[in-house]
N, C-alpha and C positions, 0 to 999 in steps of 0.2 A: 504494500500500500504506500502511496505517496500523498502527503498532505501539505502542500505549499501554502504559505500565508497569502491572504488577500489584502492588498494587491502584491504581486511579485512577477518577476520575469519568468520564473518557472511555471507559474499558473498560466500565464499568457502562452508560453510555448506549448504546454500540454493541450490547451484549447485549440491551438492551430494545428499541431501534429500530435496525435494521440499515442505517441511512443516515447520511451525513455531508455536510458542506458544505465545499468549498474556496473561501475568499474571497480576492479579489484587491483590495487597497486601497492608496491613497496617503496614508491618514490616519496621520501619524507618531505621533499620540498612542496608537494601538493598538499599534504596535511598542514604544513606550516602556512601555506598560502590561504587556507581557510581562515586562519587567525589574522594574517597580515593584510588581507583584502585582495591579494592577487587572484584574478579569476580566469585569466586567459592562459591556457596550456595547449600544446600541440595536440591535434586530434587527427583521427584516421577514419575514412569512410567505412561503413559496414555494408557489405554487398547485400542488396535486396531490401535495405531498410533506410528510412529518411533521417536517421539520427546517427551522428558519429560517436566513436569511442575515444578515450584518452589514448594517445600514442604510447604512453608509458604503462598501460594496463597489462597486468599479468594474465588477466582473464576478464571477460565481460558477459553480461546477460542483457538481452534485448527484451524490454517489457512493453506489452501492448495494453492500453487502457480498455477494460471491459465495461466498467460502469463507474459513475461518479455520484457520490452522496454529497449533495450540496451543503454548504455550511457558511455562515456569515463571516467567519474568521478563517477556517482552514478546510476547504473542500477536500474530501477524501477520494482519491483515485485508486480504485482497485484494479490491479494489473495481473496479467498472466505472463509467464516467461515463454517467449516464442523462439528464442535462439540463445545458445550458450556456446562459448568458445574459449579455449586455453591458448595463450600466446607464449608464455615463458614460465619456468618454475619459480616458486618462491624460495629464496635462499637466505632470508633474514635481512636485517637492516644494517649489517656491518659495513663499515666503510674504511678501506685501506688508506694509509697515509700517502700523500703525494710523493714524498721523498723516496719511498720504496720503489716507485714506478718510473719517475721521470727520466733518470739516466737510461734505464733499461729500454725504453721505447723512443729514445731520441731519434734514431734513424728513421723509424716509421713516421714520426711527426715531420721530419724533413722531407720525406717523399711526398706526403700529402700536401705540404705547403708549397713545394717546388713545382709540382705537376698536378693540376686539378683532375686530370684523367690518368694519373699514374697507376692507379689500381683499376683494372678492367675486368669486370665479372662477365663471364660468358656462359651460354647454355651448352656449347659443344666444344670439345677440346681440339677439334680439327684445325690444323695450321697454326696451333699455338705451341709454345715451347714447354714441354712437361717439366723440365728442371726448374721452371719458375711458376709452376701451377700448384695452387692449393685446391683441394677437392672439398667442396661443401656438400655433405650428405644431409638433405633436408628432411625434417619431420613435420607433420601437421600440415597446415594450410600453406601452400606455396605462395599465395598472395600475401600472407603475413610476412613471409621471408622477403618478398620483393619490397614491401613497405619498409621493413627494418633496414634493408640495404640502402634504400633511397635516402635515409636519414643520416648516413655516415658521410661526413664531409670528405671529399676527395675520392670516394669510392664510386666508380662509374658503373651504373647498372647496365646489364645487357638490355637490349630491346625487350621490354617486359613481356610482349606477346610471345616471345620465344622461350620463356621459362617452361620447365616441365609441368605437366598437369598433376593435380592432386591424386589422380587415380593411378599414376605410375607407381610401380611397386617400390622403386628405389630412386626417387628424383635426385639429380645432382646438378650443381652449378660449379663453374670453374673460375677461379680468381687468378688473373695473370699479374704477377708482382714484378716490378721493374728490376729488383736486385735481390740477392739472396739474404742480405742483412735484414731488409724489411720483411721478407718472407719469414725468417726465423722469429722476428719480433711479433708477427701476427700469431704464429704458433705459440709463442710464450704467453700472449694475451689469452689464448684459448685455454692453456693449461692453468693459468691463474683463475680464470672463470670457473673451471672445473673444481679447483681445490679450495678457493676462497669464496667464490660466489659473488665477487664484486670486482670492479675495475677502477682505475685511477680517474681523477678528474680529466675531462677532455676526451675520454674514451667510453663514456656511458652509452652512446648509441650502439657500440659493438655488442653491448649486453643483449639488446633485442635481437641482433643477428645471431649471436651464439645460442640464444634461447630457442631458435627455430631449427637447430642442428642436432642430428644424431651423432655426427662425427665431423671432424675437420682434420685433414692430413695432407701431406705432400703426396703428389702423384707417385704410385708405386705398383707392386705386384697385384694388389687387389683391384686396381683399375685396368691393368693390362688383361687380366682374365676375369671377366665379369660373371656374376652369378648365373645368368641364363646360359652363357656359354659353358660354364662348369657343368650344369645339368646335362647338356647335350653331350659333352665329352665323356662324362661318367657313363652315360648310357651306351655310347659308341664303343668304349673300350672294355665294357663289362664282359668277363669271361675270355678275353683274348690274351694271347701269350705276350710276354714282355718284349719279344723281339719283333713282333708284327709292326708294320709301318702304317700310320694313319695320316692322311693329308690334313694340314692346317694352313690357315691363311694368317700371315703376319703383316699387319699394317704398321708401317714404320712412321716415325715422326718425320713429317715432311719438312725438308730443308730447302729453301729457295736456291741456295748456291749448289750447283750440280756437283762440284767436287766434294763438298761437305756431305751431300746426300749419298754419293758413291762410297765415301769412307764409312758412313753409318751402315750402309748395306753390307759392305765387306765385313764389318764387325758382327753383324747379325748372321751372315752366312757362316762365319767362323764358329759362332756359338752353336748354330744348328748342327754343324759337323761334329763339334765336341759332344753334342747330345746324341750322336749316332744317327742323325738325319741327313737328308740331302735336298737341295733346292731343285724344283722342277720347272718353275716359271717365275718371272719377275716382271714388274710393270711400274712405270713412273708416268703419271699424267699430270702435267703442270697445271692444266686448266682447272682442275678441281683439288689441287694440293693433295694428290694421292700417290703414295709410294708403298708398294707391297711386294711380298714374295710368297709363293706357294711352295710348301715343303712337306716331305714325308718324314714323320717323326716316330721313333719307337714308342710303343705303349708305355714302357717303363718311364721314359722321359715325360710323357704326357701326365702320368700319375704325379710326378714331382711338380709340374707346373700347376696342376689342379690344386695341389696342397700349398702352392706358393712357397715351396721349400727353398732354403738358401742355396744359391748356385744353380737354380733351375732357370729355364728360359723366361719365366715370369719376371726375373730380376734383370734382364738385359736392357740397359738404359735406352738404346735407340728405338725400342719397340713401343708403339702406342697401344695396339690391341693384338691379342691372339684369339682367333676365332676358328670354329669348325669350318670345313670347306662348305661353300654354298651348295645347297641342294634344291633343285627346281620343284615347283609344285607340279603334280601330275594330274592327268585326266584319264577317264575311261571312255571307251566307245563300245557299247554292248549291244547284244541282240542283232547281230548282222543279218541283213536281208538282201535279196536280189535288188539291183538298182531299178528305180522307176525311171520313166522316160524324162529326160531333161526338158525344160522349157525351150521353145524354139530359139535356136542360136542366132545371134547377131554378129556382125563384124566386131572384132576386138582390137583396140588400139594398143600398140606397144609402148606408148608414152605413159609410163606408170606414174601415178601421183601418190600411191599408197604402198608402203613396204611392210612386210611381215618378217619379224625376227623371231624364229621359232624352231621347231624340229624339222627334220627332213620330210617333205611331203611325198606322197605317191604321185609324182608329177605326171605319170602316164594314165592316171585314173580318168575315165570318160568325162567326169564332171569337172576335171581340173586341167587337162592337158592343153587346152587352148588358152587358158586364163592365167598361167603362171610363168614367170621368168625367174628361174632358180639359178643363183650364183653361189656356188659352193666355195667361198673364199678360204675356208679353214679345213677343207678336205674331210668333212664329216660324213659325206654321203656313202663312201664305200663300206664303212663299219655299221651303217644303219640298215639292218635287215628290213626288207619290204614289209614283212608282217608286223614289224614294230613301229612303223611310221604312223602312229596314231595322232599325236598332238598336232604336228604340222599340217596333216591332211584335214583334220577336223576344223582347225582355225581357218585354213584357206577356203574350205568349203563354205563355212558360215559367212566369210567376207564376200565371196563371189556370189553365192546363191541365197544366203539367209537360211532360215530353218526350212529344211526340205519337207517338213510336214505341211507347209503352206508354200507351194512353189511360186517363185517370183522370177522376174527377168534377171539374168546375171549382169554384173557390172560391165560397163563398156570398155574398160581399160584393163590391161594385165596387172597382176599384183607382183611386185618385185620381192622375191623371197631370198633371204640370206639365212641359211641354217646356222643356229648357234647351239643346237643340241644334236648329239649324234646317236651312238648306240643306246638302244633301250630308252630313247627320248630323255636322255640325261645330259647335263652339262659335261663337256669333255673333262676327264679327270686330271689333265695336265695343263689346264688353263685357268687363269683368274677370270671369272665371268665379267667383272667390271671392264677389264681390258678387252675382252672378246666383243662386248657391245660397242665399246669405243672404236675399235678397229673396224667393225662392221659399218658403223655410221660414217667413218672417215672414207672408207672405200666407196660408199654410196654417194656421199655429198661433198667430200673434201678433195683436195688436190687439183691438179690441172686436168685430169680426165676422170671425173666422177662417173661411176657406173649407172647411177640413177639420178641425174641432176634435177628432175622435175618432181621428185618425191617431196611431199610436204606433210604427209600423215604417216605415222609409224605405229604399228600394232605391237604391243608388248603384253601378250597373254601369259606372262611368266611371273614368278615371284620366288623369293628365297624362303622356304618354310622354316629355316633356322634363324630368320631375322624379323620377328614381329616388331612393329614400330612402337618404341617406348620413349619418345621424346627427341632422341638424337638422329639426325639424318644419316642414312647409310651412304657409303660412297656411290652406290649404284643410283640412288635418287639424285645425289649431287651431280652425277654425270648427266643424267637426263635433263636436269634443269639447265646445265651449262650448254649442252648441245642444242636444246630447244631455242635458246637465245642466239647462239652463234650461227646456226643454220636456218632458223625460222621453221622449226619442225614442231608439229603437234603430236606429242606422244600420248597414246591411249593405253593405260596400264590397268591390269586387273587388280582388284582389291585383295584377292586371295580367298581361299576357302579354309574354314576351320572345321574339319570333318571328325574330330574326336567325339567321344561319348559325352553326354551331359545329363544330369538328373532333372526330373520334373517332379517337384515335391507335391504338386496339386493332385496327383493321381497315384494311388498305392498299388494298382494292378493294371496289367495290360487291358483287361476287360473294361475297367473304368476309363482308361484313356481312349479306347476305341469307341465306347458307347457315349462319351460325353457329347453334348451339343457342340456344333461348330464354334459358337461364341465362347463357351466355357473352355474348350480345348485350346483355342487361340490365346485366351488369357493365360492359361497355364504355361504355354510354350513361351510367350513373351516374357512373363515373370522369370521363367527358368533361364532364358538367355540373358536377361538383365543381371541375374545373380552371378553370372560368370563372365561379365562383359570385359573385365580386365584381361582375361585369357583369350579374347577373340578379336585382337587388334589387327588392323590391316598389315599386310606383309610387304617388306622391301621389294621393289622400289616404289610402291604405290603412295608413299608420302611425298613424292615429287610435287613441287609447287607450281611449276610451269606446265606440267602435263595434267590430263584429266584422269581421274581414278574411277573405275567402273565397278559397281557392285551388282549383285545378282537379284533380279526380280523373279518372284515365284510365278512364272508364266511361261507357257508354251502353246503350241497349236496342235497337240495330240488329239486325234479323233475320239469321240465318245466310245466307239467300239474298242479302240486300243487302250483307252484309259482304264477300262474294266480290269485289265491284267495287272494293274498296280494296286489293287485293293487288298492284297495280302499284307501291305504295309499301311501306315496311317498318314493321311494328308493332314498336316497340322493346321493349314489355313484354307479350309474348304471354301469359305465365303469371303476371304479377306485378301485384298490385293496388297502385297507387302513384300519384304525382302525374304530371300531364301534363309532357312535356319542356319546354313553354314556360311553365308556371306559375311566376310570379315567386316568389323565395325570400326567407325571413326572414333575420335577426330584425327586430324592429321597434324603435320608440323605447325607449331605456333597456334595450336587449337583451331586450325582452319577446317573448313567443311570438307570432310572426306567420309565415304566416297562422294564423288561429285554427283553422279547420276546412277540410277539403277536401270539395267537393260535385262530383257528376258534371259533367264538362265535355267529354265525348265521348272516344272512343279516338283519341288523336292519333297519326298516323303520321309518319314521317320520309322525306324525299326526298333521295337522294344527288345532290349538285350538283357535286361535284369530288372529286379525290383527289390524293395526293402522299405525304407522310409518314403520312397517314391519310386516311380519307374525310371529306369535308365535307358536312354534312347541314343540311336546313332543315325546320322543321315544315310540314306540308302544310295546305292549306285544308280546311275542312269539306266533306263530301260525303255522298251518300246511304249510302255504305258505312261512314262514320265521322263521325257527327254527331248532334246533338239536333234533333228535328223540331219546327218552329215555324211560326207564321203569318208570311206574307211578302207584300210588295207584289206587285201583278199582274205577271206575266211572260208574254210571247209569247201574249197573248190569254187567259191563265188568270186568271180572277177568283177571289179568295179562295184564292190559291195558298198552298202550304206549301213550305218549303225546310229546309235543314240548316245548323246553326251549331255553334260550339264555343267553348271558352275560359273564362276566369275570370268574364267578364261574365255568361255563361250560367249558370255555377255559382252566382253570387251571386243571380240571379233564382230559381233552384231553392231556395236557402237562404231567401229571402224567402217563397216559397211554403210551405216547411216551417214557418217562424215563424208564418205565418197558420194553418196546420193545427194547430199546438200550441195557439194561441189558441182555435180552434174546438173542439178536444177538451176544453179546460178549461171553455169555456163550456157545452158539452154535459153535462159531468159535474157542474158546480157552479152553473150558471145565473146568476141575479142576484147570488148571493154572490160569484162571480168578477167579474162585470161592474161591481159596485159598488166594487171596488178602484180606486184612482186609476190613471190611464193610466201614470204613471211606474212604479208598482209592477208593473203588468202587463208593461210593456216590459222592466224589469230581470229579471223572472222568466223571460220568454221568452228573454232573453239567456243566463241560466243553463241553461235546459233545452235550448237549441240546442247548447251546448258539452258538456253533461253526458254524452251517450252516445258521444262521439267517442273513438276508440281508435287507437293506432298500428297499422298493418298489420304483423303479426309478421314475415312473411317479408321484406318490403321493409325494415323497420327493421333486421333482422338483417343484411341485405345492406349497408346503408349503414354500419352499425357495423363490419363486417368489412373493407370497402373503404377507408373514410375514417378509421377509428380516432378518435383515436390509441390505440394499444394500450399496455398496461402498467398497473401498479398505480396507483390514484388517478386514472385518466383517465375515469371514468364521466361526470362532468359535461360534459367536452368531447365525448365520444361522443354524449351526449344533445343537445348543442348542434347537432351535425351532423344528427341525426335530426329534431329539431324544425324546423330551417330548411326541410326538405322537407315535413313533415307537420303542423306545428303541434301541436295537441292530438290530431289524428287524422282518420281517414276517418269519414264520416258516412252512416248508413243512415236516410233520412227515414221510411220505413215502420216500421222498428223503433222509431224515436224516439217515434212517436205511438201505437204498438200497445199493447194491454193483454195481458200474458203472465201465465200462472198461476204461473210459477216466478220471478217478479220483482215487486217492489213499489217504487214510486217515490213519495216524499213531497215536498212543497214548502211553503215559507213565504216571506213577504215581511215587510219591516219597515224601520225607520229607526234608524240607530245614531249616537249622539252621540259627542263627542270622548272618546277613551280609555275607551270603554265596552265591555262584553262582554255578549252575550246567549246564553242557553242554549237549545238546541233539542233536545227529548227525542224520541228515535226508538225506537219499540217493536221488539223483536226477536222474531220468531216461533219458537216451540219446534220447529217442523218441521225446522229446520236443525241441531238439537242431536244430538250423538252420531254424526254421519255424516262419515266420512273421505272426503269428495268435494269437488271445487272449489266454492268459494263466495266471495262478495265483498261489500264495502260500498263505495260511492263517494259522494262529495259534491262539489258544484260551487257556488261562491259567485260572484255577479256584482254589480257596483254601478256607479253613475255618479259619477265624482269631479269636484269643482269644479276648474277649471283657470284659471291666470292667467299669461300670458307675463311673464317678468322676475322671477318669484319664484325663490327658491333651488331649489325643487322644483316642477316643472310638475305632476306627479301629486300633488295636495295631500292626498288621503285614501287610506290604504292599509288593507286588511282582510285577514284570513286565517282559516282554520279551524285551530284548535289540534288536535294529535293526540289523539284520544280515549284515555282510560285503560283502556278495556275491550278493547283489541285482542288481548291475550293470551288472554282468555276466549273471544273469538270465533275464535281460532286463525288470525288474519290478520296480515299485515305489508304494508308499502308495496310496491305492485306495481312491478316494475322497468321495465315498458314504458310510462313516462309521464315528462314533464318533472319534474325534481326540485323540491324545495320552493323553492329559490332562484330557479329559472327561472320557475315559475308565479307567483311573488310579485312580478312586475315590471309587471303590467298592471292590469286591472280585472276579471279572472277568476282565481279561485283554485280549482283542482280537484285532488282527491286520490282515489286508489283503493287500497284495501287488499284483499288476496286471500290465499287459502290453501287447502290441501286436507286439513288435519288436522281431526279432529273438534272441533267447538265445544261448549262447555258452556253451555247456555242454560237458565236456570231460569224457572219460570212467572212471567209478568208482567215479564220482564227488559226493561230499556231501556238505550240508549246515549245519553249526553249529548254533543252536538257544541257546542263553544264557538266562537261567531263573535266575533272580536276586532277592534276598530278600533285600529290602532297609533297611537302618538303622531304627530301631524302633523309632517312633516319640516321644515316651514318655519313661516311665520306660522300660528298656530292658526286652524282653520276651525270656527266655533262652531255652524253649522247641522248638524242631523242629516242623514245621507246615506242615500238609499234603497238597499236591497239585496234580492236574491232568492236563495233557496237551494233546490237540488234534491238529494235523497238517495235512493239506490237500494240495495236488498238483493236479492241474486240467488244462487240455487243451481240451475243448469241441471238440469232433470228433476224437481225437487221441486215437484209440482203443488199442494201444500197451502199454499205460502208466501203467495201473494197473499190467499187467503181468510182465513187466520189474522190477517194484518195488518189486513185490512178489518174483520173482526169486532171487533178491539180498538179501532179508530178510529171505528166507526160512530156512537157517540153524540156524537163531537166534530167540530166544524167544522174546516176547514183552518186551520192555524196562521197567525197574524199576529204575528210576533216583534216585541217591543218592547224597548228598552234597559232 
């Protein structure tokens, strides 16, 4: 209960905002201030609530007023606690004497005074110098850690959006210290904090930083061999002889000077030899600050590095990380059948705009032989048995033909295929996959004689099952981001599939699970997936920020007759249009929206494999009754066979097909005018148009909101966080995306935007929508390719946005609730907004709306070059068939816009 006097500022505040904060602090100055009259102390915003807390609070409680008993002198406000949070431990009120500390930390004070950015805190150690790195292992709320760091004078915070998320199992941040003396003094501060519980005058803000940490240490063996990698290595060597060799990837500390890097590599190679191993591949890619070797190591030596034993490879200074060798995500193609007749063939152009980096396809398959240009740069085809060429054949088939359950015309251009998987659809055992992808793209688009100079779309239906995303960008993702900007390439990457078992506690028996109503079953499955969300993260390299990440939609075009064969398993989402149970979940790097969109990945069923406190289920394999129909290797004497597949790899292939169809539609509509745009501008425009029509499925989004919440006032951003981790920007209908509709008009433009510049895009508004109180909307999607450089304060170097137009009131529209909010969509390289309403708009003759495209100030070192972007804008009023024609008439004399700064 709070009972302020009448009159008082407290009473006025409670009347205006019915919330209060109870602060728990050990700062004796605040208690003294209550007596001396000092009332102003530093405060910190509390997410989701309109009242701040004391910056020095060890803990706080948010109180909401439920009722007020009025009183002439002291009205009583009865409150309930709606949120509580700890920030630091209580260690008493002891205060050490200044003279004990001042000499000890003189060097640290000099560093902070000499260079305001001398201490640089980063989220990723890539391209930094580990001998000067302190590792901050964060506990509790990462946002609290960010706020504590921001209050330390001279300590430069990383771009806050790139901090690890609270759901990461072991969030880390890295402090780059200018010299070893200052580093040792920070360590000494930490030890003092642990032993005494207090810090000297002038260093009090460090107390709040230390209160957010589990540990603080110099970079060492525990960082070179991280916990997830330890788990994988332990499983891989279990039961194997000490002399057996296992391949490991050693990521070296990147040194800009080639000679220094070569010396470091030599030292690592020597240490590997001393451990009984041998190097089989090495790579250095300056573009992404990547230096690595692939080596075979004896099991006995692996046991030592797992234990971080003295003298093991985990202690070798030039090594940044030691990881298991990358393993590709696999697919299945089951229930082979005789081929159906292909759709009538048309001439096929050899000028490929789409490349497929995948397994070796069955290039002679009747469905593929006219449509593929295969370049085996790495000599992988001879070792790939025809019967094993599943992955590349299925992906090529989906790109060229779509789901063969629903025959469509094939694409009019050949697909440029470069195999990066060989025997048994696996990565080659003697190559680093990052270097393999790099070399493939260079051969295709780099040098004086590129093999596929017109390619602007690249399909990556691959992922590393051993590298789920937990905050730090993988080298593979960094590579895709750099290549996207350098060559103007749109990479479409599969989110990955998590096909392991998971429990559903809502049902105790298989019968209960099967007999549940569709709504009850769907609720149980969504709750079960939410309970294991931390173990279902997207797989490398799908955290790419310049590429688009594709998740799996629970949809296919299997006939009703074939669907009956799937009934031996359980359809978890009979009546719900949603993501596949196995489709990996977001968010992405810097809490960006990932996956970006969901494409059909087949209706995935679940198989009950156990029960106890609840049933245990496993996603089933694709089959004729639940799968996408694709070209397959020969089976049981069937040449030119077709089979059934599923998953996010397949969904990504369908997304690539859709990207190609968008290009075809623009080429058909604008001819040479479109083709004369640079490849980069066409790629970034297709990126915008791919995301533009995506929408959250209303019923499924409402279900996630109701089940996962959190409920209460001010919780909308967290609710949307839960929704977008499942759906990204939304489900996608490829046919609708490329169709021309009379009640919808879509505009587009491309351009380049210089530093801190704004460009105006003028959109004509048709008078047909005026005066009609019926649903209508305007939506806009902006996409760009950002320069990236590991080791900068901000990895995403360029940020853009669409400013809210000023004519929304006249158009009678407001921000649509079923989309990521502006903060969530402003964290990647796609910015999309939808405004909708059902009141009558007031549209005057010749009316236009101006959309301002703004390039925000660069968050780190300025990027001088202009950055390419594409914009898509749509106006829609369902049922108003005059809309498109009116817009077309107004634009007829004008060519498509090319926006310039």
